OpenMM code with the backbone's topology and positions (N, CA, C; nanometers):
from openmm import Vec3, app, unit

residues = "UNK UNK UNK UNK UNK UNK UNK UNK UNK UNK UNK UNK UNK UNK UNK UNK UNK UNK UNK UNK UNK UNK UNK UNK UNK UNK UNK UNK UNK UNK UNK UNK UNK UNK UNK UNK UNK UNK UNK UNK UNK UNK UNK UNK UNK UNK UNK UNK UNK UNK UNK UNK UNK UNK UNK UNK UNK UNK UNK UNK UNK UNK UNK UNK UNK UNK UNK UNK UNK UNK UNK UNK UNK UNK UNK UNK UNK UNK UNK UNK UNK UNK UNK UNK UNK UNK UNK UNK UNK UNK UNK UNK UNK UNK UNK UNK UNK UNK UNK UNK UNK UNK UNK UNK UNK UNK UNK UNK UNK UNK UNK UNK UNK UNK UNK UNK UNK UNK UNK UNK UNK UNK UNK UNK UNK UNK UNK UNK UNK UNK UNK UNK UNK UNK UNK UNK UNK UNK UNK UNK UNK UNK UNK UNK UNK UNK UNK UNK UNK UNK UNK UNK UNK UNK UNK UNK UNK UNK UNK UNK UNK UNK UNK UNK UNK UNK UNK UNK UNK UNK UNK UNK UNK UNK UNK UNK UNK UNK UNK UNK UNK UNK UNK UNK UNK UNK UNK UNK UNK UNK".split()
positions = [
    Vec3(-1.4264, -3.4443, 0.9688),
    Vec3(-1.4432, -3.4230, 0.8074),
    Vec3(-1.2986, -3.4155, 0.7861),
    Vec3(-1.1935, -3.4823, 0.8396),
    Vec3(-1.0608, -3.4551, 0.8478),
    Vec3(-1.0349, -3.5611, 0.6999),
    Vec3(-1.1111, -3.6877, 0.6846),
    Vec3(-1.0972, -3.7796, 0.5741),
    Vec3(-1.1367, -3.6913, 0.4687),
    Vec3(-1.2571, -3.6017, 0.4626),
    Vec3(-1.2783, -3.5368, 0.3421),
    Vec3(-1.1804, -3.4306, 0.2721),
    Vec3(-1.0736, -3.3566, 0.3914),
    Vec3(-0.9986, -3.2596, 0.3511),
    Vec3(-0.8550, -3.3181, 0.2852),
    Vec3(-0.8346, -3.4476, 0.3528),
    Vec3(-0.7148, -3.5034, 0.3243),
    Vec3(-0.6886, -3.5119, 0.1581),
    Vec3(-0.7754, -3.5927, 0.1053),
    Vec3(-0.7700, -3.5739, -0.0512),
    Vec3(-0.7049, -3.4689, -0.0934),
    Vec3(-0.8007, -3.3383, -0.0469),
    Vec3(-0.7758, -3.2077, -0.1033),
    Vec3(-0.6533, -3.1777, -0.0728),
    Vec3(-0.5742, -3.1870, 0.0301),
    Vec3(-0.4502, -3.1633, 0.0719),
    Vec3(-0.3403, -3.2425, -0.0124),
    Vec3(-0.3673, -3.3548, -0.0398),
    Vec3(-0.2601, -3.4112, -0.0967),
    Vec3(-0.2746, -3.3917, -0.2390),
    Vec3(-0.3952, -3.3486, -0.2938),
    Vec3(-0.4117, -3.3176, -0.4432),
    Vec3(-0.3493, -3.1607, -0.4420),
    Vec3(-0.3435, -3.0839, -0.3478),
    Vec3(-0.2552, -2.9219, -0.3557),
    Vec3(-0.1253, -2.9650, -0.3588),
    Vec3(-0.1004, -3.0834, -0.3103),
    Vec3(0.0514, -3.0934, -0.2505),
    Vec3(0.1209, -3.1519, -0.3828),
    Vec3(0.0358, -3.2264, -0.4617),
    Vec3(0.0823, -3.3043, -0.5651),
    Vec3(0.1207, -3.2014, -0.6821),
    Vec3(-0.0223, -3.1372, -0.6862),
    Vec3(-0.0166, -3.0055, -0.8280),
    Vec3(0.0441, -2.9030, -0.7806),
    Vec3(0.1701, -2.8727, -0.8249),
    Vec3(0.2389, -2.7434, -0.8468),
    Vec3(0.1970, -2.6308, -0.9097),
    Vec3(0.1384, -2.6493, -1.0173),
    Vec3(0.1017, -2.5591, -1.0961),
    Vec3(-0.0834, -2.5142, -1.0793),
    Vec3(-0.1365, -2.3979, -1.0776),
    Vec3(-0.2683, -2.3256, -1.0357),
    Vec3(-0.2867, -2.2257, -1.1631),
    Vec3(-0.3811, -2.2609, -1.2143),
    Vec3(-0.4517, -2.1644, -1.3100),
    Vec3(-0.4989, -2.0464, -1.2532),
    Vec3(-0.4795, -1.9382, -1.2796),
    Vec3(-0.5403, -1.8170, -1.2593),
    Vec3(-0.4845, -1.7361, -1.1240),
    Vec3(-0.5773, -1.6922, -1.0657),
    Vec3(-0.5185, -1.6057, -0.9397),
    Vec3(-0.5098, -1.6613, -0.8166),
    Vec3(-0.4064, -1.6081, -0.7201),
    Vec3(-0.3854, -1.6908, -0.5825),
    Vec3(-0.3870, -1.5579, -0.4900),
    Vec3(-0.5045, -1.5645, -0.4140),
    Vec3(-0.5166, -1.4856, -0.2935),
    Vec3(-0.4439, -1.5024, -0.2021),
    Vec3(-0.3087, -1.4490, -0.1817),
    Vec3(-0.2004, -1.4628, -0.0720),
    Vec3(-0.2309, -1.4507, 0.0717),
    Vec3(-0.2834, -1.3269, 0.0893),
    Vec3(-0.3007, -1.2555, 0.2368),
    Vec3(-0.4556, -1.2187, 0.2060),
    Vec3(-0.5304, -1.2436, 0.2962),
    Vec3(-0.6920, -1.1954, 0.3136),
    Vec3(-0.6941, -1.1874, 0.4597),
    Vec3(-0.6752, -1.0565, 0.5148),
    Vec3(-0.7092, -1.0310, 0.6802),
    Vec3(-0.7832, -0.9129, 0.6780),
    Vec3(-0.8776, -0.9235, 0.7868),
    Vec3(-0.9535, -0.8300, 0.8091),
    Vec3(-0.8818, -0.7391, 0.9235),
    Vec3(-0.7676, -0.7827, 1.0064),
    Vec3(-0.7023, -0.6968, 1.0837),
    Vec3(-0.7330, -0.6854, 1.2136),
    Vec3(-0.8193, -0.7568, 1.2428),
    Vec3(-0.8936, -0.7563, 1.4019),
    Vec3(-0.7833, -0.8077, 1.4748),
    Vec3(-0.6778, -0.8729, 1.4152),
    Vec3(-0.6010, -0.9644, 1.5145),
    Vec3(-0.4707, -0.9731, 1.4244),
    Vec3(-0.3697, -0.9879, 1.4923),
    Vec3(-0.2396, -0.9947, 1.3967),
    Vec3(-0.2563, -1.1163, 1.2982),
    Vec3(-0.1962, -1.0632, 1.1817),
    Vec3(-0.1459, -1.2150, 1.0865),
    Vec3(-0.0485, -1.2772, 1.1481),
    Vec3(-0.0668, -1.4181, 1.1483),
    Vec3(0.0529, -1.4845, 1.1641),
    Vec3(0.1847, -1.4538, 1.1328),
    Vec3(0.2979, -1.4407, 1.1990),
    Vec3(0.4085, -1.3928, 1.1969),
    Vec3(0.4460, -1.2684, 1.1573),
    Vec3(0.3218, -1.1640, 1.1605),
    Vec3(0.3445, -1.0208, 1.1388),
    Vec3(0.3989, -0.9397, 1.2999),
    Vec3(0.4616, -0.8498, 1.2578),
    Vec3(0.5302, -0.7683, 1.4111),
    Vec3(0.4194, -0.6525, 1.4175),
    Vec3(0.3682, -0.6293, 1.5077),
    Vec3(0.2973, -0.4980, 1.5612),
    Vec3(0.3338, -0.4260, 1.6714),
    Vec3(0.3643, -0.2798, 1.6653),
    Vec3(0.4180, -0.2302, 1.7677),
    Vec3(0.2991, -0.1944, 1.8660),
    Vec3(0.3284, -0.1842, 1.9924),
    Vec3(0.2338, -0.1588, 2.0665),
    Vec3(0.1291, -0.0312, 2.0750),
    Vec3(0.1746, 0.0800, 1.9982),
    Vec3(0.1148, 0.1840, 1.9436),
    Vec3(-0.0078, 0.1465, 1.8659),
    Vec3(-0.0078, 0.0407, 1.7885),
    Vec3(-0.1129, -0.0067, 1.7304),
    Vec3(-0.2076, -0.1044, 1.7993),
    Vec3(-0.3338, -0.0788, 1.7952),
    Vec3(-0.4419, -0.1483, 1.8875),
    Vec3(-0.5351, -0.2223, 1.7722),
    Vec3(-0.5554, -0.3547, 1.8434),
    Vec3(-0.6810, -0.4169, 1.7628),
    Vec3(-0.8040, -0.3917, 1.8333),
    Vec3(-0.8978, -0.4122, 1.7420),
    Vec3(-1.0272, -0.3872, 1.7833),
    Vec3(-1.1408, -0.4611, 1.6761),
    Vec3(-1.2797, -0.4332, 1.7082),
    Vec3(-1.3460, -0.5082, 1.6254),
    Vec3(-1.3439, -0.4672, 1.4747),
    Vec3(-1.2878, -0.3264, 1.4543),
    Vec3(-1.2978, -0.2566, 1.3485),
    Vec3(-1.1720, -0.3019, 1.2748),
    Vec3(-1.0652, -0.3068, 1.3140),
    Vec3(-0.9170, -0.3548, 1.2635),
    Vec3(-0.8169, -0.3137, 1.3518),
    Vec3(-0.7053, -0.2717, 1.2875),
    Vec3(-0.5891, -0.2105, 1.3810),
    Vec3(-0.5764, -0.0614, 1.3412),
    Vec3(-0.5596, 0.0153, 1.4614),
    Vec3(-0.5599, 0.1422, 1.4585),
    Vec3(-0.4117, 0.2052, 1.5564),
    Vec3(-0.3747, 0.3043, 1.4826),
    Vec3(-0.3029, 0.4090, 1.5497),
    Vec3(-0.3544, 0.5451, 1.5663),
    Vec3(-0.3947, 0.5865, 1.6874),
    Vec3(-0.4323, 0.6869, 1.7152),
    Vec3(-0.3771, 0.7892, 1.8238),
    Vec3(-0.3014, 0.8652, 1.7530),
    Vec3(-0.2123, 0.9352, 1.8698),
    Vec3(-0.1890, 1.0883, 1.8367),
    Vec3(-0.1948, 1.1658, 1.9531),
    Vec3(-0.2137, 1.3356, 1.9584),
    Vec3(-0.0852, 1.3485, 2.0105),
    Vec3(0.0110, 1.4270, 1.9653),
    Vec3(0.1479, 1.4887, 2.0465),
    Vec3(0.1432, 1.6411, 2.0478),
    Vec3(0.1251, 1.6994, 2.1945),
    Vec3(0.1219, 1.8397, 2.2092),
    Vec3(0.2375, 1.8477, 2.2807),
    Vec3(0.2914, 1.7686, 2.3773),
    Vec3(0.4050, 1.8136, 2.4531),
    Vec3(0.5455, 1.8198, 2.3827),
    Vec3(0.6202, 1.9260, 2.4295),
    Vec3(0.7422, 1.9580, 2.3429),
    Vec3(0.8580, 1.8218, 2.3374),
    Vec3(0.9171, 1.8123, 2.2355),
    Vec3(1.0345, 1.7279, 2.2452),
    Vec3(0.9687, 1.5569, 2.2573),
    Vec3(0.8344, 1.5331, 2.2272),
    Vec3(0.7958, 1.4106, 2.2104),
    Vec3(0.7510, 1.3540, 2.0872),
    Vec3(0.7440, 1.2254, 2.0753),
    Vec3(0.6847, 1.1674, 1.9637),
    Vec3(0.6404, 1.0308, 1.9632),
    Vec3(0.5513, 0.9773, 1.8708),
    Vec3(0.4761, 0.8593, 1.8825),
    Vec3(0.5375, 0.8259, 1.7476),
    Vec3(0.5758, 0.6633, 1.7448),
    Vec3(0.5902, 0.6082, 1.6525),
    Vec3(0.5399, 0.4619, 1.6528),
    Vec3(0.4741, 0.4206, 1.5325),
    Vec3(0.4304, 0.2719, 1.5346),
    Vec3(0.4817, 0.2275, 1.4021),
    Vec3(0.5319, 0.0961, 1.4250),
    Vec3(0.5482, 0.0079, 1.2952),
    Vec3(0.4910, -0.1284, 1.2891),
    Vec3(0.4802, -0.1486, 1.1659),
    Vec3(0.3931, -0.2717, 1.1413),
    Vec3(0.4856, -0.3453, 1.0247),
    Vec3(0.5342, -0.4675, 1.0616),
    Vec3(0.6299, -0.5509, 0.9504),
    Vec3(0.5673, -0.6900, 0.9399),
    Vec3(0.5345, -0.6930, 0.7808),
    Vec3(0.4484, -0.8157, 0.7516),
    Vec3(0.5551, -0.9547, 0.7373),
    Vec3(0.5016, -1.0547, 0.7020),
    Vec3(0.5734, -1.1868, 0.6831),
    Vec3(0.6161, -1.1389, 0.5534),
    Vec3(0.7273, -1.2308, 0.5155),
    Vec3(0.7691, -1.2322, 0.3777),
    Vec3(0.7080, -1.3373, 0.2993),
    Vec3(0.6931, -1.3038, 0.1791),
    Vec3(0.6327, -1.4074, 0.0661),
    Vec3(0.6961, -1.4119, -0.0380),
    Vec3(0.7365, -1.5355, -0.0578),
    Vec3(0.8025, -1.5552, -0.2099),
    Vec3(0.7139, -1.5416, -0.3244),
    Vec3(0.7546, -1.4503, -0.4284),
    Vec3(0.6819, -1.4512, -0.5410),
    Vec3(0.6987, -1.5899, -0.6401),
    Vec3(0.5736, -1.6642, -0.6703),
    Vec3(0.5851, -1.7960, -0.7237),
    Vec3(0.5932, -1.7541, -0.8788),
    Vec3(0.6523, -1.8616, -0.9333),
    Vec3(0.6533, -1.8760, -1.1002),
    Vec3(0.5055, -1.8713, -1.1452),
    Vec3(0.4981, -1.7970, -1.2777),
    Vec3(0.3691, -1.7593, -1.3388),
    Vec3(0.3361, -1.6512, -1.2965),
    Vec3(0.3714, -1.5759, -1.1940),
    Vec3(0.3077, -1.4670, -1.1475),
    Vec3(0.3553, -1.3637, -1.2188),
    Vec3(0.2538, -1.2786, -1.3133),
    Vec3(0.2972, -1.1307, -1.3756),
    Vec3(0.2510, -1.0496, -1.3245),
    Vec3(0.1842, -1.0330, -1.1937),
    Vec3(0.1358, -0.9209, -1.1434),
    Vec3(0.0988, -0.9267, -0.9780),
    Vec3(0.1176, -0.8319, -0.9163),
    Vec3(0.0830, -0.8169, -0.7792),
    Vec3(0.0010, -0.7164, -0.7342),
    Vec3(-0.1146, -0.7632, -0.6582),
    Vec3(-0.1754, -0.6189, -0.6361),
    Vec3(-0.2417, -0.6305, -0.5079),
    Vec3(-0.1917, -0.5278, -0.4142),
    Vec3(-0.2280, -0.5037, -0.2500),
    Vec3(-0.3341, -0.4240, -0.2367),
    Vec3(-0.4278, -0.4589, -0.1854),
    Vec3(-0.5481, -0.3903, -0.1599),
    Vec3(-0.5686, -0.3769, 0.0125),
    Vec3(-0.5985, -0.2341, 0.0559),
    Vec3(-0.6266, -0.2277, 0.1749),
    Vec3(-0.7237, -0.1355, 0.2106),
    Vec3(-0.8283, -0.1484, 0.2727),
    Vec3(-0.9334, -0.0562, 0.3111),
    Vec3(-0.8858, 0.0097, 0.4514),
    Vec3(-0.8819, 0.1498, 0.4521),
    Vec3(-0.8457, 0.2284, 0.5494),
    Vec3(-0.9304, 0.3519, 0.5625),
    Vec3(-0.8915, 0.4001, 0.6865),
    Vec3(-0.9660, 0.5605, 0.7320),
    Vec3(-0.8324, 0.6217, 0.7803),
    Vec3(-0.7858, 0.7237, 0.7219),
    Vec3(-0.6670, 0.7837, 0.7586),
    Vec3(-0.6941, 0.9301, 0.7805),
    Vec3(-0.6220, 0.9869, 0.8901),
    Vec3(-0.6465, 1.1245, 0.9117),
    Vec3(-0.5049, 1.1564, 0.9893),
    Vec3(-0.4161, 1.2703, 0.9167),
    Vec3(-0.3018, 1.3055, 0.9560),
    Vec3(-0.3291, 1.4658, 0.9700),
    Vec3(-0.2875, 1.5213, 1.0829),
    Vec3(-0.2758, 1.6864, 1.0875),
    Vec3(-0.2174, 1.7171, 1.1687),
    Vec3(-0.1542, 1.8414, 1.1868),
    Vec3(-0.0563, 1.9055, 1.2453),
    Vec3(-0.0547, 2.0518, 1.2218),
    Vec3(0.0243, 2.1175, 1.3064),
    Vec3(0.0148, 2.2677, 1.3294),
    Vec3(0.1612, 2.2956, 1.3854),
    Vec3(0.2028, 2.4203, 1.3649),
    Vec3(0.3192, 2.4793, 1.4203),
    Vec3(0.4784, 2.3971, 1.3719),
    Vec3(0.5051, 2.3519, 1.5158),
    Vec3(0.6539, 2.2910, 1.4760),
    Vec3(0.5988, 2.1624, 1.5250),
    Vec3(0.4782, 2.0920, 1.5308),
    Vec3(0.4435, 1.9404, 1.5314),
    Vec3(0.4232, 1.8829, 1.3782),
    Vec3(0.4271, 1.7449, 1.3887),
    Vec3(0.4501, 1.6660, 1.2497),
    Vec3(0.3708, 1.5373, 1.2570),
    Vec3(0.3437, 1.4892, 1.1747),
    Vec3(0.2736, 1.3687, 1.1559),
    Vec3(0.2614, 1.3130, 1.0274),
    Vec3(0.2618, 1.1878, 0.9946),
    Vec3(0.2689, 1.1109, 0.8729),
    Vec3(0.2242, 0.9759, 0.8780),
    Vec3(0.1944, 0.9167, 0.7689),
    Vec3(0.1672, 0.7864, 0.7448),
    Vec3(0.2402, 0.7184, 0.6268),
    Vec3(0.2984, 0.6146, 0.6758),
    Vec3(0.3883, 0.5529, 0.5239),
    Vec3(0.3535, 0.4218, 0.5002),
    Vec3(0.3476, 0.3713, 0.3882),
    Vec3(0.3525, 0.2063, 0.3589),
    Vec3(0.4448, 0.1762, 0.2313),
    Vec3(0.5464, 0.0774, 0.2822),
    Vec3(0.6321, 0.0720, 0.1852),
    Vec3(0.6525, -0.0586, 0.1761),
    Vec3(0.7287, -0.1265, 0.0592),
    Vec3(0.7662, -0.2631, 0.0175),
    Vec3(0.8919, -0.2825, 0.0105),
    Vec3(0.9502, -0.3997, 0.0054),
    Vec3(1.0502, -0.4170, -0.0484),
    Vec3(1.0929, -0.5534, -0.0860),
    Vec3(1.1887, -0.5626, -0.2081),
    Vec3(1.1952, -0.7166, -0.2552),
    Vec3(1.3433, -0.7683, -0.2117),
    Vec3(1.3522, -0.8681, -0.1813),
    Vec3(1.4753, -0.9359, -0.1314),
    Vec3(1.5474, -0.8603, -0.0047),
    Vec3(1.4672, -0.8160, 0.0660),
    Vec3(1.5175, -0.7362, 0.1771),
    Vec3(1.6587, -0.5873, 0.1501),
    Vec3(1.6048, -0.5723, 0.0392),
    Vec3(1.7107, -0.4553, -0.0063),
    Vec3(1.6768, -0.3243, 0.0314),
    Vec3(1.5741, -0.2616, -0.0097),
    Vec3(1.5484, -0.1024, -0.0171),
    Vec3(1.3942, -0.0947, 0.0213),
    Vec3(1.3812, 0.0082, 0.1027),
    Vec3(1.2331, -0.0060, 0.1205),
    Vec3(1.1498, 0.1200, 0.0180),
    Vec3(1.0753, 0.0688, -0.0708),
    Vec3(1.0286, 0.1765, -0.1644),
    Vec3(0.8632, 0.2055, -0.1245),
    Vec3(0.8072, 0.3417, -0.1474),
    Vec3(0.6879, 0.3927, -0.1102),
    Vec3(0.5847, 0.3063, -0.1680),
    Vec3(0.4583, 0.3010, -0.1428),
    Vec3(0.3264, 0.2767, -0.2016),
    Vec3(0.2414, 0.3840, -0.1427),
    Vec3(0.2776, 0.4399, -0.0008),
    Vec3(0.1831, 0.5618, 0.0159),
    Vec3(0.2662, 0.6478, 0.1153),
    Vec3(0.2653, 0.7601, 0.0855),
    Vec3(0.3396, 0.8517, 0.1990),
    Vec3(0.2794, 0.9641, 0.2030),
    Vec3(0.2132, 0.9998, 0.3221),
    Vec3(0.1563, 1.1341, 0.3666),
    Vec3(0.1729, 1.2090, 0.4911),
    Vec3(0.1393, 1.3508, 0.4871),
    Vec3(0.1599, 1.3948, 0.5947),
    Vec3(0.0985, 1.5277, 0.5808),
    Vec3(0.0891, 1.6140, 0.7003),
    Vec3(0.0313, 1.7787, 0.6966),
    Vec3(-0.1202, 1.7701, 0.6556),
    Vec3(-0.2087, 1.7422, 0.7151),
    Vec3(-0.3453, 1.7657, 0.6685),
    Vec3(-0.3950, 1.6825, 0.5623),
    Vec3(-0.3871, 1.5452, 0.5842),
    Vec3(-0.4256, 1.4431, 0.4661),
    Vec3(-0.5398, 1.4024, 0.5547),
    Vec3(-0.6467, 1.3736, 0.4766),
    Vec3(-0.7453, 1.2963, 0.5343),
    Vec3(-0.8131, 1.1843, 0.3870),
    Vec3(-0.8441, 1.0556, 0.4231),
    Vec3(-0.8781, 0.9891, 0.3031),
    Vec3(-0.9472, 0.8520, 0.3903),
    Vec3(-1.0804, 0.8353, 0.3166),
    Vec3(-1.1113, 0.6792, 0.3213),
    Vec3(-1.0873, 0.6099, 0.1960),
    Vec3(-1.0036, 0.6609, 0.0884),
    Vec3(-1.0056, 0.6004, -0.0213),
    Vec3(-0.8786, 0.4450, 0.0074),
    Vec3(-0.9279, 0.3718, -0.0484),
    Vec3(-0.8340, 0.2248, -0.0366),
    Vec3(-0.7072, 0.2551, -0.0990),
    Vec3(-0.6105, 0.1973, -0.0312),
    Vec3(-0.4914, 0.1696, -0.0878),
    Vec3(-0.5035, 0.0644, -0.1903),
    Vec3(-0.4591, 0.0959, -0.3503),
    Vec3(-0.4682, -0.0095, -0.4063),
    Vec3(-0.3712, 0.0127, -0.5229),
    Vec3(-0.2893, -0.0952, -0.4797),
    Vec3(-0.1460, -0.0558, -0.5723),
    Vec3(-0.0682, -0.1764, -0.6384),
    Vec3(-0.0624, -0.1671, -0.7691),
    Vec3(0.0605, -0.2936, -0.7985),
    Vec3(0.1909, -0.2620, -0.7442),
    Vec3(0.2339, -0.3859, -0.7206),
    Vec3(0.3670, -0.3812, -0.6839),
    Vec3(0.4640, -0.4687, -0.7703),
    Vec3(0.5760, -0.3806, -0.8212),
    Vec3(0.6515, -0.4363, -0.9257),
    Vec3(0.7562, -0.5483, -0.8874),
    Vec3(0.7272, -0.6629, -0.9065),
    Vec3(0.8182, -0.7952, -0.8774),
    Vec3(0.8244, -0.8840, -0.9759),
    Vec3(0.9155, -0.9648, -0.9469),
    Vec3(0.9335, -1.0889, -1.0293),
    Vec3(0.9427, -1.2308, -0.9602),
    Vec3(0.8997, -1.3510, -1.0281),
    Vec3(0.8931, -1.4832, -0.9642),
    Vec3(1.0468, -1.4796, -0.8856),
    Vec3(1.0672, -1.5239, -0.7792),
    Vec3(1.1651, -1.5599, -0.6941),
    Vec3(1.2115, -1.4548, -0.6203),
    Vec3(1.1448, -1.3415, -0.6380),
    Vec3(1.1676, -1.2234, -0.5135),
    Vec3(1.1091, -1.2681, -0.3786),
    Vec3(1.1491, -1.1928, -0.2847),
    Vec3(1.0962, -1.2201, -0.1485),
    Vec3(1.0301, -1.0724, -0.1376),
    Vec3(0.9102, -1.0562, -0.0980),
    Vec3(0.8122, -0.9386, -0.0913),
    Vec3(0.7990, -0.9407, 0.0718),
    Vec3(0.8059, -0.8005, 0.1316),
    Vec3(0.7452, -0.8030, 0.2594),
    Vec3(0.7134, -0.6258, 0.2560),
    Vec3(0.6225, -0.6253, 0.3602),
    Vec3(0.5686, -0.4659, 0.3611),
    Vec3(0.6091, -0.3753, 0.5202),
    Vec3(0.6169, -0.3064, 0.5303),
    Vec3(0.6449, -0.2042, 0.6517),
    Vec3(0.5091, -0.0705, 0.6262),
    Vec3(0.4555, -0.0897, 0.7607),
    Vec3(0.3479, 0.0592, 0.7626),
    Vec3(0.4212, 0.1285, 0.8704),
    Vec3(0.4101, 0.2604, 0.8676),
    Vec3(0.4935, 0.3275, 0.9784),
    Vec3(0.3942, 0.4825, 1.0127),
    Vec3(0.3040, 0.4716, 1.1365),
    Vec3(0.2485, 0.5904, 1.1588),
    Vec3(0.3261, 0.6781, 1.2734),
    Vec3(0.3117, 0.8213, 1.2832),
    Vec3(0.4029, 0.8885, 1.3710),
    Vec3(0.3382, 1.0177, 1.3698),
    Vec3(0.3562, 1.0814, 1.5088),
    Vec3(0.2946, 1.2058, 1.5423),
    Vec3(0.4301, 1.2518, 1.6395),
    Vec3(0.4315, 1.3707, 1.6264),
    Vec3(0.5412, 1.4456, 1.7490),
    Vec3(0.5332, 1.5981, 1.7583),
    Vec3(0.6222, 1.6660, 1.8146),
    Vec3(0.6207, 1.8142, 1.8503),
    Vec3(0.7796, 1.8213, 1.8666),
    Vec3(0.8093, 1.9569, 1.7766),
    Vec3(0.9803, 1.9534, 1.8083),
    Vec3(1.0114, 2.0522, 1.9496),
    Vec3(0.9739, 2.1500, 1.9707),
    Vec3(1.0501, 2.2023, 2.0748),
    Vec3(0.9555, 2.2912, 2.1497),
    Vec3(0.9698, 2.3463, 2.2517),
    Vec3(0.8712, 2.4048, 2.3290),
    Vec3(0.8770, 2.5853, 2.3075),
    Vec3(0.9896, 2.6136, 2.2170),
    Vec3(0.9752, 2.7832, 2.1876),
    Vec3(0.8578, 2.8108, 2.0849),
    Vec3(0.7990, 2.7121, 2.0322),
    Vec3(0.7230, 2.7338, 1.9128),
    Vec3(0.5946, 2.6429, 1.9439),
    Vec3(0.4701, 2.7016, 1.8949),
    Vec3(0.3547, 2.6083, 1.9581),
    Vec3(0.3293, 2.5319, 1.8285),
    Vec3(0.2626, 2.4318, 1.8666),
    Vec3(0.2129, 2.3253, 1.7662),
    Vec3(0.1747, 2.1694, 1.8281),
    Vec3(0.1607, 2.0996, 1.7479),
    Vec3(0.0984, 1.9537, 1.7675),
    Vec3(0.1172, 1.8651, 1.6481),
    Vec3(0.0956, 1.7429, 1.6662),
    Vec3(0.0608, 1.6499, 1.5575),
    Vec3(-0.0288, 1.5494, 1.6108),
    Vec3(-0.0928, 1.5030, 1.4961),
    Vec3(-0.1903, 1.3907, 1.5094),
    Vec3(-0.2023, 1.2845, 1.4021),
    Vec3(-0.2014, 1.1606, 1.4651),
    Vec3(-0.1926, 1.0651, 1.3521),
    Vec3(-0.3538, 0.9952, 1.4055),
    Vec3(-0.4584, 0.9504, 1.3041),
    Vec3(-0.5528, 0.8346, 1.3320),
    Vec3(-0.5666, 0.7476, 1.2198),
    Vec3(-0.4942, 0.6477, 1.2251),
    Vec3(-0.5071, 0.5327, 1.0909),
    Vec3(-0.5385, 0.4074, 1.1427),
    Vec3(-0.6561, 0.3774, 1.0693),
    Vec3(-0.7577, 0.2695, 1.0811),
    Vec3(-0.7167, 0.1643, 0.9522),
    Vec3(-0.6394, 0.0600, 0.9928),
    Vec3(-0.6349, -0.0402, 0.8664),
    Vec3(-0.7234, -0.1836, 0.8882),
    Vec3(-0.8023, -0.2288, 0.7755),
    Vec3(-0.8870, -0.3164, 0.7497),
    Vec3(-0.8882, -0.3922, 0.6395),
    Vec3(-0.9364, -0.4972, 0.6284),
    Vec3(-0.9792, -0.5864, 0.5019),
    Vec3(-0.8343, -0.5727, 0.3925),
    Vec3(-0.7345, -0.6192, 0.4492),
    Vec3(-0.6140, -0.6271, 0.3616),
    Vec3(-0.5766, -0.7554, 0.2748),
    Vec3(-0.5686, -0.7448, 0.1391),
    Vec3(-0.5635, -0.8399, 0.0478),
    Vec3(-0.4589, -0.8426, -0.0498),
    Vec3(-0.3793, -0.9342, -0.0720),
    Vec3(-0.2408, -0.9256, -0.1674),
    Vec3(-0.2773, -1.0862, -0.2396),
    Vec3(-0.2866, -1.0202, -0.3746),
    Vec3(-0.3453, -1.1219, -0.4919),
    Vec3(-0.2063, -1.1400, -0.5924),
    Vec3(-0.1777, -1.2632, -0.6004),
    Vec3(-0.0779, -1.2726, -0.7141),
    Vec3(-0.1681, -1.3301, -0.8550),
    Vec3(-0.1430, -1.2524, -0.9572),
    Vec3(-0.2137, -1.2749, -1.0990),
    Vec3(-0.1115, -1.3249, -1.1927),
    Vec3(-0.1621, -1.4513, -1.2863),
    Vec3(-0.1017, -1.5003, -1.3597),
    Vec3(-0.1690, -1.6086, -1.4538),
    Vec3(-0.1406, -1.6246, -1.5559),
    Vec3(-0.1958, -1.7460, -1.6371),
    Vec3(-0.1877, -1.8873, -1.5619),
    Vec3(-0.0838, -1.9049, -1.4981),
    Vec3(-0.0580, -2.0335, -1.4475),
    Vec3(0.0606, -2.0019, -1.3260),
    Vec3(-0.0085, -1.9673, -1.1953),
    Vec3(0.0826, -1.9440, -1.0653),
    Vec3(0.1237, -2.0675, -1.0066),
    Vec3(0.2590, -2.0924, -0.9723),
    Vec3(0.3190, -2.1919, -0.9217),
    Vec3(0.3123, -2.1984, -0.7775),
    Vec3(0.2852, -2.3031, -0.7122),
    Vec3(0.2840, -2.3127, -0.5549),
    Vec3(0.4436, -2.3350, -0.5183),
    Vec3(0.4978, -2.2422, -0.4536),
    Vec3(0.6212, -2.3034, -0.3920),
    Vec3(0.6083, -2.3811, -0.2791),
    Vec3(0.7106, -2.4646, -0.2423),
    Vec3(0.6683, -2.5635, -0.1293),
    Vec3(0.6687, -2.4992, -0.0166),
    Vec3(0.7132, -2.3382, 0.0060),
    Vec3(0.6781, -2.2774, 0.1576),
    Vec3(0.5192, -2.2698, 0.1424),
    Vec3(0.4528, -2.2634, 0.0366),
    Vec3(0.3214, -2.2366, 0.0294),
    Vec3(0.2363, -2.3598, 0.1514),
    Vec3(0.2725, -2.4557, 0.1529),
    Vec3(0.2412, -2.5752, 0.2311),
    Vec3(0.1832, -2.5061, 0.3765),
    Vec3(0.2598, -2.4143, 0.4553),
    Vec3(0.2314, -2.3921, 0.5506),
    Vec3(0.1050, -2.2792, 0.5539),
    Vec3(0.1023, -2.2031, 0.4354),
    Vec3(-0.0176, -2.1406, 0.4097),
    Vec3(-0.1522, -2.2270, 0.3915),
    Vec3(-0.1440, -2.3075, 0.3075),
    Vec3(-0.2433, -2.4259, 0.2895),
    Vec3(-0.2956, -2.4559, 0.4189),
    Vec3(-0.2014, -2.5425, 0.5193),
    Vec3(-0.2201, -2.5870, 0.6186),
    Vec3(-0.3160, -2.4760, 0.7378),
    Vec3(-0.2488, -2.3659, 0.7221),
    Vec3(-0.3179, -2.2691, 0.8256),
    Vec3(-0.4438, -2.2340, 0.7784),
    Vec3(-0.4833, -2.2460, 0.6417),
    Vec3(-0.6008, -2.2235, 0.5993),
    Vec3(-0.7206, -2.3240, 0.6643),
    Vec3(-0.6643, -2.4244, 0.6664),
    Vec3(-0.7288, -2.5256, 0.7224),
    Vec3(-0.8071, -2.5072, 0.8486),
] * unit.nanometer
topology = app.Topology()
chain = topology.addChain("A")
for resn in residues:
    res = topology.addResidue(resn, chain)
    for name in ("N", "CA", "C"):
        topology.addAtom(name, app.Element.getBySymbol(name[0]), res)
């Protein structure tokens, strides 16, 4: 069916303006999205990607990071929405600690929080956040999960169990321009 898709690809490359919304990322996170970095603490399964750590030994900690691929905000985009289905449980006691953070940054400058929780937090409510950005800016995401215990003089422990699945990033606007860099995303979608 290559001959049937070729005219569509040519049309997409020639047409630079698209009316309506553009779903940039749509991942079930059962495997790593292309170009994203996942540290070994995050484990992929049929459910999604999970960091599940319990730390009860003194002076120890577990940290897990995820870094997304950069994406350029196209012309005509007037709002951006990030939606992530999740199951999150953060608990700790004594001098233990644990937490979960989701941050974004624009143009590689400063990480800004979308989600930051710790100490006895549990939720299955999706992350559904508007990200303030302007056309031409470069957006990337950072997930951080951690658990640890401070010293051996005081009892305590930290625990994190964070399952991420069904992540979607959508650009909204009356007319969203495709950047030349979108050719790779179109090609991968094939």
